[in-house]
Residue frames as a rotation matrix with the C-alpha (Angstrom) as fourth column:
MET 1
0.383 -0.734 0.561 72.04
0.665 -0.202 -0.719 99.47
0.641 0.648 0.411 158.14
SER 2
0.505 -0.127 0.854 72.20
-0.419 -0.901 0.114 102.25
0.755 -0.415 -0.508 160.68
ASN 3
0.901 -0.145 0.409 73.16
-0.329 0.386 0.862 99.76
-0.283 -0.911 0.300 163.40
GLU 4
0.669 -0.683 0.292 75.95
0.740 0.648 -0.179 98.30
-0.067 0.336 0.940 161.24
VAL 5
0.292 -0.553 0.780 77.44
0.260 -0.739 -0.621 101.75
0.920 0.384 -0.072 160.61
ASP 6
0.665 -0.008 0.747 77.31
-0.657 -0.482 0.580 102.48
0.355 -0.876 -0.326 164.36
ARG 7
0.909 -0.316 0.271 79.01
0.102 0.800 0.591 99.15
-0.404 -0.510 0.760 165.11
TYR 8
0.475 -0.761 0.441 81.73
0.788 0.146 -0.598 99.80
0.391 0.632 0.670 162.52
ASN 9
0.327 -0.341 0.881 82.40
-0.130 -0.940 -0.316 103.33
0.936 -0.012 -0.351 163.77
ALA 10
0.808 0.018 0.589 82.59
-0.587 -0.058 0.807 102.13
0.048 -0.998 -0.036 167.39
SER 11
0.776 -0.478 0.412 85.06
0.227 0.821 0.524 99.35
-0.589 -0.312 0.745 166.59
ARG 12
0.900 -0.383 0.207 87.20
0.172 -0.124 -0.977 101.03
0.400 0.915 -0.046 163.94
ARG 13
0.435 -0.781 0.448 89.94
-0.843 -0.528 -0.102 102.07
0.316 -0.333 -0.888 166.37
GLN 14
0.165 -0.361 0.918 90.38
-0.655 0.656 0.375 98.56
-0.737 -0.663 -0.128 167.76
SER 15
0.912 0.329 0.245 90.04
-0.069 0.712 -0.699 96.76
-0.404 0.620 0.672 164.44
GLN 16
-0.188 -0.981 0.053 93.12
-0.238 0.097 0.966 95.15
-0.953 0.170 -0.251 162.95
GLU 17
0.292 0.403 0.867 91.16
0.668 0.563 -0.487 94.36
-0.685 0.721 -0.104 159.80
PHE 18
0.900 0.089 0.427 91.84
0.384 -0.626 -0.679 97.71
0.206 0.775 -0.597 158.13
GLN 19
0.362 -0.857 -0.367 95.57
0.226 -0.302 0.926 98.21
-0.904 -0.418 0.085 158.06
TRP 20
0.758 -0.198 0.622 97.36
0.618 -0.086 -0.781 100.12
0.208 0.976 0.058 155.32
LEU 21
-0.245 -0.884 -0.399 100.41
0.852 -0.392 0.347 102.24
-0.463 -0.254 0.849 154.79
ASP 22
0.787 0.401 -0.469 100.13
0.141 -0.857 -0.497 105.92
-0.601 0.325 -0.731 154.01
LEU 23
0.911 -0.392 0.130 102.34
0.090 -0.118 -0.989 107.38
0.403 0.912 -0.072 151.27
LYS 24
0.354 -0.821 0.449 105.15
-0.873 -0.462 -0.156 108.43
0.335 -0.336 -0.880 153.63
GLN 25
0.265 -0.210 0.941 105.25
-0.604 0.725 0.332 104.98
-0.752 -0.656 0.066 155.26
LEU 26
0.878 0.097 0.469 105.23
0.267 0.713 -0.648 103.28
-0.398 0.694 0.600 151.87
GLU 27
0.768 -0.634 0.090 108.07
-0.272 -0.450 -0.851 105.45
0.580 0.629 -0.518 150.54
GLN 28
0.165 -0.723 0.671 110.16
-0.985 -0.089 0.147 104.78
-0.047 -0.685 -0.727 153.66
ALA 29
0.470 0.066 0.880 109.50
-0.259 0.964 0.066 101.06
-0.844 -0.259 0.470 153.44
LEU 30
0.973 -0.123 0.197 110.57
0.226 0.298 -0.928 101.04
0.055 0.947 0.317 149.79
LEU 31
0.478 -0.844 0.245 113.79
-0.678 -0.532 -0.507 102.87
0.558 0.076 -0.826 150.73
ASN 32
0.059 -0.406 0.912 114.39
-0.885 0.400 0.236 100.24
-0.461 -0.821 -0.336 153.41
GLY 33
-0.665 -0.351 -0.660 113.86
-0.693 0.620 0.369 97.50
0.280 0.702 -0.655 150.81
GLU 34
-0.851 0.426 -0.307 110.91
0.477 0.872 -0.114 95.84
0.219 -0.243 -0.945 152.54
VAL 35
-0.506 0.787 0.353 107.21
-0.697 -0.614 0.371 96.65
0.508 -0.058 0.859 152.58
ALA 36
-0.679 0.296 -0.672 105.34
0.503 0.854 -0.133 94.97
0.534 -0.428 -0.729 155.43
PHE 37
0.187 0.806 0.562 102.24
-0.240 -0.517 0.822 95.66
0.953 -0.289 0.096 157.44
GLY 38
-0.600 -0.320 -0.733 102.65
0.645 0.350 -0.680 96.06
0.474 -0.880 -0.003 161.14
PRO 39
0.022 0.600 -0.800 101.23
0.865 -0.413 -0.286 98.35
-0.502 -0.685 -0.528 163.79
VAL 40
-0.458 -0.110 0.882 100.03
0.696 -0.662 0.278 101.52
0.554 0.741 0.380 162.10
ASP 41
-0.818 0.118 -0.563 99.03
0.339 -0.691 -0.638 104.93
-0.464 -0.713 0.526 163.35
VAL 42
-0.827 0.541 -0.151 96.39
-0.462 -0.502 0.732 105.41
0.320 0.675 0.665 160.66
VAL 43
-0.633 0.711 0.305 92.84
-0.002 0.392 -0.920 104.94
-0.774 -0.583 -0.247 161.90
ALA 44
-0.632 0.499 0.594 90.14
0.770 0.316 0.554 103.80
0.089 0.807 -0.583 159.48
PRO 45
-0.909 0.275 0.312 87.91
-0.228 -0.957 0.180 106.73
0.349 0.093 0.933 158.58
GLN 46
-0.621 0.778 0.094 84.56
0.013 0.131 -0.991 107.19
-0.784 -0.615 -0.092 160.24
VAL 47
-0.794 0.448 0.411 81.62
0.548 0.234 0.803 106.29
0.264 0.863 -0.431 158.01
MET 48
-0.799 0.598 -0.064 78.77
-0.539 -0.759 -0.365 108.77
-0.267 -0.258 0.929 157.72
LYS 49
-0.445 0.696 0.564 75.36
0.261 0.703 -0.661 107.08
-0.857 -0.147 -0.495 157.90
SER 50
0.483 0.702 -0.523 73.83
-0.297 -0.431 -0.852 109.20
-0.823 0.568 0.000 155.16
ALA 51
-0.057 -0.589 -0.806 76.68
-0.991 -0.067 0.118 108.40
-0.123 0.805 -0.580 152.74
ALA 52
-0.897 -0.280 0.341 76.55
-0.284 0.958 0.040 104.68
-0.338 -0.061 -0.939 153.56
MET 53
-0.141 0.931 0.336 72.79
0.251 0.362 -0.898 104.51
-0.958 -0.042 -0.285 153.09
LYS 54
0.486 0.257 -0.835 73.02
-0.650 -0.533 -0.542 106.44
-0.584 0.806 -0.092 149.80
ALA 55
-0.468 -0.751 -0.465 75.75
-0.882 0.363 0.302 104.09
-0.058 0.551 -0.832 148.53
ALA 56
-0.794 0.222 0.567 73.72
0.038 0.947 -0.317 101.02
-0.607 -0.230 -0.760 149.54
ARG 57
0.285 0.953 -0.101 70.59
0.008 -0.108 -0.994 102.32
-0.959 0.282 -0.038 147.80
GLU 58
0.309 -0.232 -0.922 72.56
-0.896 -0.396 -0.201 103.15
-0.319 0.888 -0.330 144.64
ALA 59
-0.780 -0.625 0.028 74.18
-0.594 0.753 0.282 99.70
-0.198 0.204 -0.959 144.62
PHE 60
-0.436 0.717 0.544 70.73
0.264 0.680 -0.684 98.09
-0.860 -0.155 -0.486 144.91
GLU 61
0.525 0.707 -0.474 69.23
-0.198 -0.440 -0.876 100.28
-0.828 0.554 -0.091 142.19
ASP 62
0.102 -0.589 -0.802 72.21
-0.982 -0.187 0.012 99.64
-0.157 0.786 -0.597 139.88
GLY 63
0.855 0.332 -0.399 71.82
-0.411 0.902 -0.130 95.87
0.317 0.275 0.908 140.31
LEU 64
-0.149 -0.982 -0.118 75.12
-0.544 0.181 -0.820 95.42
0.826 -0.058 -0.561 142.15
VAL 65
-0.938 -0.050 0.344 73.39
-0.333 0.414 -0.847 94.05
-0.100 -0.909 -0.404 145.25
MET 66
-0.217 0.903 -0.371 70.38
-0.244 0.318 0.916 91.77
0.945 0.290 0.151 145.54
MET 67
-0.790 0.057 0.610 68.34
-0.607 0.061 -0.792 91.11
-0.082 -0.997 -0.014 148.66
PHE 68
-0.317 0.685 -0.656 66.07
-0.082 0.669 0.739 88.16
0.945 0.288 -0.156 149.37
ILE 69
-0.555 0.248 0.794 63.70
-0.829 -0.083 -0.554 87.73
-0.072 -0.965 0.252 152.31
ASP 70
-0.079 0.459 0.885 62.56
-0.344 0.821 -0.456 84.16
-0.936 -0.341 0.093 152.94
GLY 71
-0.419 -0.244 0.875 63.56
0.575 0.674 0.463 83.27
-0.703 0.697 -0.142 149.37
GLU 72
0.579 0.680 0.449 61.64
0.799 -0.367 -0.476 86.13
-0.159 0.635 -0.756 147.73
ALA 73
-0.468 -0.780 0.416 63.62
0.851 -0.525 -0.029 88.81
0.241 0.340 0.909 145.87
VAL 74
0.152 0.407 -0.901 63.14
0.529 -0.803 -0.273 92.37
-0.835 -0.435 -0.337 147.09
ARG 75
-0.004 -0.069 0.998 62.41
0.992 -0.129 -0.005 94.50
0.129 0.989 0.069 144.03
ASN 76
0.206 0.183 0.961 61.69
0.190 -0.971 0.144 97.89
0.960 0.153 -0.235 145.58
LEU 77
-0.683 -0.570 -0.457 63.37
0.554 0.003 -0.833 99.36
0.476 -0.821 0.313 148.67
ASP 78
-0.813 0.407 0.416 60.40
-0.507 -0.847 -0.161 101.66
0.287 -0.341 0.895 149.28
GLU 79
0.112 0.892 -0.439 57.90
-0.317 0.450 0.835 98.81
0.942 0.046 0.333 149.75
THR 80
0.247 0.070 0.966 56.99
-0.968 0.053 0.244 97.55
-0.035 -0.996 0.081 153.21
LEU 81
-0.394 -0.474 -0.788 58.78
-0.464 0.842 -0.274 94.30
0.794 0.258 -0.551 154.01
ASP 82
0.678 0.695 0.240 57.06
-0.613 0.355 0.706 91.61
0.405 -0.626 0.667 156.04
LEU 83
-0.437 -0.860 -0.265 59.66
-0.419 0.455 -0.786 90.26
0.796 -0.233 -0.559 158.47
LYS 84
0.774 0.632 -0.019 58.76
-0.323 0.421 0.848 87.62
0.544 -0.650 0.530 161.00
LEU 85
0.316 -0.650 0.691 60.73
-0.819 0.182 0.545 86.13
-0.480 -0.738 -0.474 163.86
GLY 86
0.067 -0.382 0.922 63.04
0.143 0.918 0.370 83.68
-0.987 0.107 0.116 162.12
SER 87
0.969 0.237 -0.075 62.86
-0.025 -0.208 -0.978 85.35
-0.248 0.949 -0.196 158.69
GLN 88
0.125 -0.949 0.290 65.98
0.729 0.286 0.622 84.75
-0.673 0.134 0.728 156.62
VAL 89
0.882 0.033 -0.471 67.53
-0.219 -0.854 -0.472 87.76
-0.418 0.519 -0.746 154.93
LEU 90
0.247 -0.795 0.554 70.12
0.777 0.504 0.378 87.16
-0.580 0.337 0.742 152.23
TYR 91
0.673 -0.175 -0.718 72.30
-0.423 -0.888 -0.180 89.83
-0.606 0.425 -0.672 150.61
ILE 92
0.404 -0.569 0.717 74.23
0.783 0.620 0.052 89.01
-0.474 0.540 0.696 147.46
LYS 93
0.292 -0.426 -0.857 76.88
-0.394 -0.870 0.298 91.34
-0.872 0.251 -0.421 146.08
LEU 94
0.782 0.049 0.622 77.22
0.504 0.539 -0.675 90.86
-0.368 0.841 0.396 142.33
SER 95
0.028 -0.797 -0.604 80.33
-0.285 -0.585 0.759 91.62
-0.958 0.151 -0.244 140.32
PRO 96
0.782 0.263 -0.565 80.67
-0.590 0.020 -0.807 91.81
-0.201 0.965 0.171 136.55
GLN 97
0.281 -0.676 0.682 82.74
0.239 0.737 0.632 89.10
-0.929 -0.014 0.369 134.88
ARG 98
0.384 -0.248 -0.889 84.98
-0.841 -0.493 -0.226 89.59
-0.382 0.834 -0.398 131.88
GLY 99
-0.383 -0.693 -0.611 86.18
-0.911 0.392 0.127 87.11
0.151 0.605 -0.782 129.31
ILE 100
-0.017 0.442 0.897 83.67
-0.533 0.755 -0.382 84.35
-0.846 -0.484 0.223 129.93
């Protein structure tokens, strides 16, 4: 997780994935009669490792995320995990459904 946060923070300035309009840009675009995404001056915020790790742990504990290692569900994040070369790790993000 720590490596992923580092990778995100290092690439956030070059990334075109996170583009949005701030309130002033949105208001001006509405006055112009067209809202479109183009080059923006807003840089995606830096992610703090401690906050990201806390959010990930809470999501796991709340049942919003499941993790499997070699087909076996991880039940406790504090247990030692046996990873081997070639182990498959699967993360599943769950979302509640309404009106089924």
